Structure formats: structure tokens, C-alpha cells
C-alpha positions in Angstrom: 73.3 181.9 69.2 74.4 180.5 73.3 71.9 177.0 71.9 74.1 177.3 68.8 77.1 177.6 70.3 76.4 174.9 72.7 75.1 172.3 70.0 78.7 173.3 68.1 80.8 173.0 70.9 78.8 169.2 72.0 79.6 168.1 68.2 83.5 168.8 68.4 83.2 167.0 71.6 81.8 164.4 70.1 84.3 164.5 67.0 87.1 164.9 69.3 86.1 161.3 71.1 85.8 159.6 68.2 89.2 160.4 67.3 90.8 159.3 70.0 89.1 156.1 70.0 90.1 155.5 66.6 93.3 156.3 67.7 93.4 153.7 70.5 91.3 151.5 68.0 94.2 151.2 65.8 97.3 151.5 68.5 95.0 148.3 69.8 94.7 146.8 66.6 98.6 147.3 65.8 99.5 145.7 69.0 97.6 143.0 68.2 98.8 142.5 65.1 102.7 142.5 66.4 101.4 139.7 69.0 99.8 137.8 66.2 103.0 138.2 64.3 105.2 137.3 66.3 103.1 134.2 67.5 103.2 133.6 63.4 107.2 133.5 63.4 107.1 130.5 65.6 103.8 128.8 63.6 103.7 126.7 60.7 101.1 128.6 59.1 102.8 130.1 56.3 103.2 128.5 53.0 107.3 129.2 53.2 107.1 127.5 57.1 106.0 123.9 55.6 107.6 121.3 53.5 105.8 118.8 51.9 104.4 115.5 53.1 104.5 112.3 51.4 105.0 108.4 52.0 108.7 107.6 51.1 109.3 105.4 48.2 110.1 102.0 49.7 113.3 100.8 48.5 116.3 98.3 50.1 119.9 99.5 50.4 123.4 97.3 50.3 125.0 98.7 53.1 128.3 96.8 53.5 128.4 95.3 57.1 132.0 93.2 57.5 133.8 96.3 58.1 134.3 98.3 61.3 131.9 100.7 62.8 133.5 104.3 62.3 130.1 106.1 62.6 126.9 105.2 64.3 123.4 106.5 64.0 121.0 106.0 66.6 117.2 106.4 64.9 114.6 106.2 67.6 110.6 106.9 66.5 109.7 108.2 70.1 106.3 105.9 71.1 106.8 103.9 67.8 105.2 100.5 68.6 104.6 97.8 65.9 101.4 98.3 65.3 101.6 101.6 64.2 104.4 100.3 61.4 101.9 97.8 60.6 99.5 100.7 60.6 101.4 103.3 58.3 102.2 100.3 55.7 98.4 99.9 55.3 97.9 102.7 54.3 101.1 103.8 52.4 99.6 100.7 50.5 103.5 99.2 50.5 106.6 98.6 53.4 108.1 101.4 54.9 111.6 101.9 54.2 112.6 100.8 57.8 110.7 97.4 57.4 113.0 96.6 54.3 116.9 96.7 56.5 118.8 94.0 56.8 118.3 93.0 60.4 115.3 93.1 63.0 114.4 91.6 66.2 112.2 93.1 69.2 113.3 94.8 72.8 111.9 95.4 76.2 111.3 98.6 77.4 110.5 98.6 81.3 112.7 101.0 83.2 113.9 100.6 86.7 110.2 102.1 88.1 108.3 99.3 86.1 111.2 96.5 87.7 110.0 98.3 91.3 106.7 98.8 90.7 106.6 102.7 90.8 105.2 103.0 88.0 103.5 100.9 85.0 105.3 101.7 82.2 108.4 103.4 81.2 108.7 107.1 79.9 111.1 108.3 77.0 113.8 109.7 80.0 114.6 106.3 81.8 114.3 104.6 77.9 116.9 106.8 76.4 119.1 106.7 79.5 119.0 102.8 78.8 119.9 103.2 75.2 122.5 105.7 75.8 124.0 104.2 79.4 123.6 100.6 79.3 121.9 100.7 82.8 118.2 101.2 84.1 116.7 104.1 86.2 113.9 105.2 87.3 110.8 107.5 85.2 112.2 110.7 84.7 115.5 110.6 84.9 118.1 111.3 82.1 121.4 110.0 82.6 122.1 109.0 86.1 121.0 105.5 88.1 117.9 105.4 90.9 120.2 106.8 93.3 120.9 110.1 91.2 124.5 109.2 90.4 126.0 110.4 87.1 126.3 107.4 84.3 128.4 107.8 81.1 126.5 108.6 78.3 126.8 107.5 74.6 128.0 111.1 73.8 130.4 110.9 76.4 132.1 107.2 75.5 132.1 108.8 71.6 134.0 111.8 72.5 136.5 110.2 74.5 137.1 108.3 71.2 137.8 111.8 69.7 134.6 111.3 67.8 132.2 114.1 67.1 128.9 113.8 68.3 125.2 115.5 67.3 121.6 115.7 67.8 118.8 115.9 65.9 114.9 115.9 67.3 111.9 117.7 66.4 111.1 118.2 69.8 112.8 120.6 72.2 116.7 120.1 71.8 116.7 119.8 76.1 114.3 117.1 75.5 113.9 113.7 77.6 115.3 111.6 74.3 118.2 114.0 73.2 118.9 114.8 76.8 119.0 111.4 77.7 121.9 111.0 75.0 124.0 113.5 77.1 123.3 114.9 80.0 122.6 114.0 84.2 119.5 115.2 86.1 117.2 113.5 87.9 114.2 115.2 86.7 113.8 115.6 82.8 111.7 118.5 83.1 115.2 121.0 84.0 115.3 122.5 80.3 117.2 125.1 80.9 119.7 123.5 83.5 119.7 119.9 80.7 120.6 122.4 77.8 123.3 124.5 79.5 124.6 121.1 81.3 124.3 120.0 77.0 126.2 123.0 75.4 129.1 122.8 78.3 129.3 118.8 76.8 130.3 120.3 73.9 128.4 118.4 71.7 129.2 119.6 68.2 125.6 119.6 66.4 122.2 120.1 68.1 118.7 120.6 66.0 115.8 120.8 66.8 112.8 123.1 68.9 112.7 125.1 72.8 114.0 128.6 71.2 112.1 130.1 74.1 115.6 128.5 76.3 118.1 131.3 75.2 116.3 133.5 76.8 117.6 132.2 80.1 120.9 134.5 80.9 122.8 130.7 82.1 122.2 129.2 79.0 123.2 132.0 76.7 126.5 132.5 78.7 126.8 128.2 77.8 126.5 129.4 74.6 128.6 132.3 74.1 131.1 130.7 76.4 131.3 127.3 74.2 131.2 129.2 71.1 128.3 127.8 69.4 126.9 129.6 66.6 123.3 129.9 67.3 120.3 129.6 64.4 116.4 129.5 64.2 115.9 130.0 60.7 115.9 127.2 58.2 118.0 129.3 55.7 120.0 129.8 58.2 120.2 125.8 58.5 120.9 125.7 54.9 123.9 128.3 55.5 125.9 126.3 57.8 129.0 125.0 56.4 132.0 123.0 57.9 133.9 125.6 59.3 130.8 125.9 61.8 132.1 123.5 64.4 129.4 124.0 66.6 126.0 124.5 65.7 123.0 124.7 68.1 119.7 124.9 65.9 116.0 125.7 67.8 113.6 126.4 65.0 110.4 126.9 66.7 109.8 128.3 70.2 109.1 124.9 71.8 108.2 121.9 69.7 108.3 121.6 66.2 105.0 119.6 66.7 103.2 120.1 63.1 105.4 116.9 60.3 105.3 119.7 57.7 106.8 122.2 59.7 110.2 123.2 58.3 113.3 122.5 58.3 112.2 118.8 57.8 113.7 116.0 60.4 115.4 115.1 56.8 116.5 118.4 56.5 118.2 119.2 59.8 119.6 115.5 59.5 121.4 116.2 56.3 122.9 119.0 57.4 124.0 117.2 60.4 125.5 114.0 58.8 127.5 117.1 56.4 128.8 118.8 59.5 129.6 115.5 61.4 131.5 113.1 58.7 135.1 113.2 59.6 138.2 111.2 59.7 137.4 109.7 62.9 134.2 109.1 63.1 130.6 110.3 64.7 127.5 109.1 66.6 124.3 110.7 65.9 121.0 110.5 67.2 118.2 111.4 64.7 114.7 111.1 67.1 111.1 111.5 65.4 109.7 113.0 68.2 106.0 113.7 67.9 104.7 110.2 67.0 104.2 109.7 70.7 103.0 113.5 70.6 99.9 112.5 68.9 99.6 108.7 69.7 99.1 110.6 73.2 96.2 112.8 71.5 95.2 109.4 69.9 95.2 111.5 66.4 96.0 108.9 64.1 96.1 111.0 61.2 98.8 113.5 62.5 100.1 110.6 63.5 100.4 108.9 60.6 102.1 112.6 59.0 105.0 112.0 61.7 105.5 108.4 60.6 105.7 109.6 57.1 108.5 112.5 58.5 110.5 110.0 60.5 110.5 107.2 57.6 111.8 109.6 55.2 114.7 110.5 57.2 115.2 106.7 57.6 115.2 106.5 53.9 118.1 109.7 53.6 120.1 108.0 56.4 120.3 104.7 54.4 121.1 106.4 51.3 123.9 108.0 53.1 125.1 104.9 55.0 125.2 103.5 51.7 128.0 105.6 50.3 129.7 105.6 53.1 130.9 102.5 54.3 131.5 101.7 58.1 128.3 103.1 59.7 125.9 101.1 61.5 122.6 102.0 61.2 120.1 101.7 64.1 116.0 102.5 63.9 114.0 101.4 66.8 111.9 103.1 69.9 111.3 104.3 73.0 108.2 102.8 74.3 105.1 101.9 72.3 102.5 104.8 72.7 98.6 104.4 72.5 98.2 100.5 72.4 97.5 100.4 68.6 95.8 97.7 67.9 94.7 96.6 64.4 91.9 94.1 62.7 92.5 91.2 61.1 93.4 92.3 57.6 92.7 96.2 57.7 92.0 98.2 55.2 93.1 102.0 55.2 89.6 102.9 56.3 90.0 101.0 59.5 93.3 103.3 60.5 91.5 105.6 62.5 91.5 107.2 66.0 89.6 103.9 67.3 92.8 102.4 67.0 94.4 103.8 70.0 93.3 101.7 73.0 95.1 102.8 76.0 94.1 106.1 76.1 97.1 107.8 74.6 99.3 105.8 77.4 102.8 104.3 76.9 102.7 100.3 77.2 104.4 97.4 77.9 104.6 96.1 73.9 108.2 95.1 72.7 109.3 97.3 70.0 111.2 96.4 67.3 114.5 97.3 66.3 116.0 97.6 62.4 119.8 97.5 62.0 122.0 98.0 58.9 125.4 98.7 57.9 128.9 98.2 59.7 128.7 95.5 62.3 125.1 95.1 62.2 124.3 91.7 61.9 125.2 90.3 65.7 123.1 93.0 67.2 120.0 91.6 66.2 121.1 87.8 66.7 119.2 87.4 69.7 115.3 87.1 69.4 114.6 89.8 72.0 117.0 92.3 73.7 116.6 94.9 75.8 116.6 97.9 75.3 120.7 98.3 77.7 121.9 96.0 75.3 121.8 99.0 72.4 124.2 101.0 74.4 126.6 98.1 75.1 126.7 97.1 71.7 127.7 100.6 70.3 130.2 100.7 72.6 131.3 97.3 71.6 132.1 98.1 67.8 132.4 101.6 68.4 135.9 100.5 70.7 136.7 97.6 68.1 137.0 100.0 65.4 139.2 103.2 67.2 141.9 100.6 68.6 
């Protein structure tokens, strides 16, 4: 009898242990699932977070030129050298829409770091600063000169003319290129600090990634103090209206890296234009941020997806500008990335990862600048200009139109 009781007791203990293990396993699974759910909310793995990728049909737009430039839209393909444009056209089997813009010239991209021999190539921060302020600076600097002195950015200049301002990117909102349009910092990596300054600068519209920085208490306080509407979802973007004076949209925890991640660059650009359009004009910067990201990884397939995304946004902007005379559209790059090299008479199958020759590094190759619309011709009269000339020209045409 005692043996029987011992066996029954042992069985009871085993069953209890198994139940506890099952419960703990369930709790672990629930915790893991919750963690995975949170992660998936920031990813693009679900169909509802994707947008269709395809080459936009080639088209030429007839933008009015001989009118004052009330609005300026600067579109920057990060790392978009000449040969990635050519490679895209080989794969597409037709020209990109940007190639059909009325005027074109070459742009030099070197930074002050290159001039002084500190670095071999520019970075996005120095290049954005040059295009925004008209002054060369060191790599890593946004909106300041080599000595750390603040420079007047293009957003600040536009605001001095009582214009509205906007920034659209696929990278973190306070990443180098959008930051260079408005902020001042000697280190491009100070993302929370730069974002706080961008918010305090009262840029009307800022769309991109980087929701992780919303958790910074000082950033959150600045957003509240400056009465920004803060959004993180594509449907919230679609629901915005003209009553929303200032909006900060950060649609990913970090970078909106996948080219099919919603909302697309075109969708963000469309909403920015809706919100910025006004009688006094606006400045809008739109960046195809991740062309560079995947060139640096020597990933041709995804780079081409980023080119699809960017050219589609260019097509939308040109169509919009054709219907809104007084708009100058500039499409260029901050630098070339990847040392993209093509064989003679390339075929689509020749466009692959082997075309990258610089190990994913930036190069000193000149990039193209395309321009159409109000006062666009003079910007491209010379065969080669410097990236600082872009800032100077935008100021010139805006000053003339806002006298």
C-alpha cells in the first residue's frame, strides 16, 4: 500500500511539474509573440505595409519656364551617380522620367574634407550642407562651416521670405540630408539633438523614419511645445488635411529601408505638396535616401527598386508642377556611391552586383543635375557647376520672385 501511495505521489508531482512547464512555456511563447508582434509592426513583412514596385512609364512634361519661381522642389537621389541612372534605363528598357527633364548639367560634389586632404570623398552631411547653404564644409557637419559656425540653411532662407517648408525622406527624419536643409550640428550622428532643432525650427512638414527618437523626452517636449501633429501610420498620413499646420510623420522605427514599404516616397510627397501649397510659396526637399544604402551593400537588385521608387516620385512632382506654374523642380544627387561601372552596350543581364567597383564606398565622380520649370534654364547654362551653386541659385530665384 505504501508503495502504491509513493507511486501515486510521484505521478502527481510529475504531472504538476509538466503543467508548470507548460504554463511557463506558454508565457514565454506569449512574450516572444508580443516581441515579434512589436517587431513586425516596424517591419514590412505584411502585405498591408507594402506598396507595388514598378517602373513608371516614361513621360515628358511641359513646365512653364518664363515665370517667377514661387515654389522650389529639390529632389536628391542619395548616391545616385550617372551610371546607376544608365543601369536603371537598361533594365527598364526605356529612359527614366528624370532623363526627360528640360535641362541638364554636371555637378561636382567634393567637400572641404576632400579639399584639405582629410577624406577622399564627400559624405551626405557635407554635400547636403553645400546644397542648402552654398558653403563647403567638413564631412559629418550639417549646417555649420568647418569652424562650427552656423550657416543659413535653405529652410531658414525660405522662412525669411514667409514661405512654408517641407522635408520628405526614406531615412530617419533627422538623417544627414534632411538635417542639412535646416539644422546646425558638427556631428550628423546627434540624431535626437538634430531632430529637436528641426522641430524647434518649425518646418511645416517632415516625413520619414526614426520613430525611436520620439521616446527622447526632450524631443517629445519640443514636439508638444511647437504644436506638431505626430503620426506613425500610412492611414494617418492619408487623413491629414489643410488644418494640420505642422506635421511630423515617422513611419518606421529606424530607416524606411525596403523600397516597397508603405507609405511610399510618392505618397509622402503627394501629401506634403497638398499641405504646403499656398499663395506665398514653399521649399520642399524630397530624398530617395536608400539608393545609397543598397549601393553601399553592393546590392544591385534592391538599388534598382530604390531607383524605381525615386523616379516614380519625380514623375509625380513633374506632373504636379506642370499643373502649378511657378514651380522650379531640381533633381540631382549628393554624390556617387559604389563606383558603378557598365560594360559597352550593356544588356539587362549585365546589370548585377559585379557593376559595383568601389566596395560600396562613395566616389568623386560628377553627378547629373536635371531641372525643369520656373527659371530652370539658367541653372544649367554651364557644362559643370558645383553643388554650392545649387543653394546660391535657389536663393537667387526665390529672392527675385518674392520682392
